[in-house]
C-alpha positions as MATLAB code, in Angstrom:
seq = 'MEGCRFAAVLILTLCMLASGAVAAKPKSRPSYCNLPADSGSGTKSEKRIYYNSARKQCLRFTYHGEGGNANNFLHTFDCQHTCLYTG';
ca = [
     127.737  116.673  124.695;
     124.738  114.553  123.888;
     123.544  117.237  121.523;
     126.729  117.205  119.669;
     126.658  113.499  119.182;
     123.032  113.614  118.015;
     123.949  116.408  115.560;
     127.010  114.354  114.091;
     124.866  111.142  113.619;
     122.211  113.291  111.866;
     124.721  114.899  109.689;
     126.307  111.557  108.812;
     122.977  109.991  108.050;
     121.956  112.823  105.758;
     125.373  112.716  104.072;
     124.815  108.866  103.352;
     121.304  109.418  102.071;
     122.500  112.236   99.837;
     125.277  110.140   98.316;
     123.138  107.154   97.662;
     124.887  104.886  100.255;
     121.623  104.027  101.801;
     119.493  102.576   98.907;
     115.733  102.350   99.101;
     114.072   99.126   98.591;
     112.791   98.980   95.133;
     109.109   98.561   94.586;
     108.051   95.334   93.360;
     106.101   94.797   90.114;
     102.345   94.101   90.491;
     101.490   90.589   89.257;
      98.855   92.007   86.836;
     101.652   93.428   84.732;
     102.239   89.766   83.576;
      98.827   89.407   82.328;
      98.313   89.596   78.443;
      96.404   92.381   76.820;
      92.694   91.797   77.065;
      90.331   93.730   74.886;
      87.507   92.786   76.995;
      83.809   93.032   75.657;
      81.526   95.770   74.410;
      81.229   97.979   71.428;
      83.712  100.784   72.129;
      87.045  101.080   70.558;
      89.317  102.837   72.905;
      93.064  103.049   72.526;
      94.703  101.811   75.822;
      98.255  100.754   77.139;
      99.230   97.488   78.501;
     102.639   96.095   79.679;
     104.154   93.340   77.551;
     106.306   91.385   80.032;
     108.081   89.350   77.218;
     109.145   92.521   75.362;
     109.501   94.626   78.443;
     107.659   97.487   76.858;
     104.335   99.275   77.367;
     102.348   98.815   74.119;
      99.031  100.025   72.684;
      95.869   97.962   72.239;
      92.211   98.363   71.520;
      89.968   98.087   74.537;
      86.217   97.527   74.036;
      84.935   99.123   77.121;
      83.975   96.292   79.468;
      85.838   93.539   81.309;
      89.340   92.964   80.524;
      91.925   92.831   83.306;
      94.058   95.158   85.268;
      96.929   95.383   82.809;
      95.147   98.349   81.271;
      96.263  101.838   81.455;
      95.054  105.212   79.883;
      98.423  106.643   79.658;
     102.055  105.280   78.898;
     103.413  106.968   81.875;
     101.175  105.071   84.042;
     102.086  101.882   82.645;
     105.805  102.577   82.800;
     105.748  103.959   86.226;
     103.704  100.829   87.433;
     105.350   97.976   85.490;
     108.350   98.977   83.746;
     110.346  101.029   86.305;
     109.675   98.629   89.105;
     110.943   95.134   90.313;
];
């Protein structure tokens, strides 16, 4: 009898998860996503991506290779996954 009760609870839980009845807590946006684009210093000219919190978009900027801040991504996907599709 105890085994049947466990199986019923397990099946009910799986059904709720599959239907979306139990929502996962959304991941919060890191605070560095609110920082402005920072080209840094140096002599390089590298295309990078930053999250523009006012426009809610990942945009290109030129990074000079040194310094800057953490709002600096190599790929648009990384910016979107970290800053746009969170919080």
